[in-house]
C-alpha positions, 0 to 999 in steps of 0.5 A: 513460507518465509522466515519471520523477520522478528523473533516473537519471543524476543519481542514479547520479552522486550515489551514486558521489560518495557513495563507492558503487561503480559496480555498486551505484549502477547496481543501485540506479538500476535498482531505483528505476526499476522501483519508479517504473514500478510505482507507481500513478498518480492515474488508476490510483486513479481507476479503482479501484472504491470500496466502496459505502456499502451494503457498509460498512453491511452490514459494520458491522451484521455486526460489531455483531451478532457482538459482541452475540451474543458478549456474550450468550453470555458472559453466559449461559455465563461459569461454564463 
């Protein structure tokens, strides 16, 4: 488990010193801790599959063909 980037006790004390009520400061610390726990790590990103080059080429060719088909239809049926 990764080490938290923020110290929850220090964060709570900082919020309280800024005039935020204790209940609200504690709730904010819980939200930050939960978000920090759910954040993706570098190892998570390394495990994620990257799109292959062939998949990108297929999408680009598809988009280009659809665009060309649209232009042809627009040229022949522009009077409609």
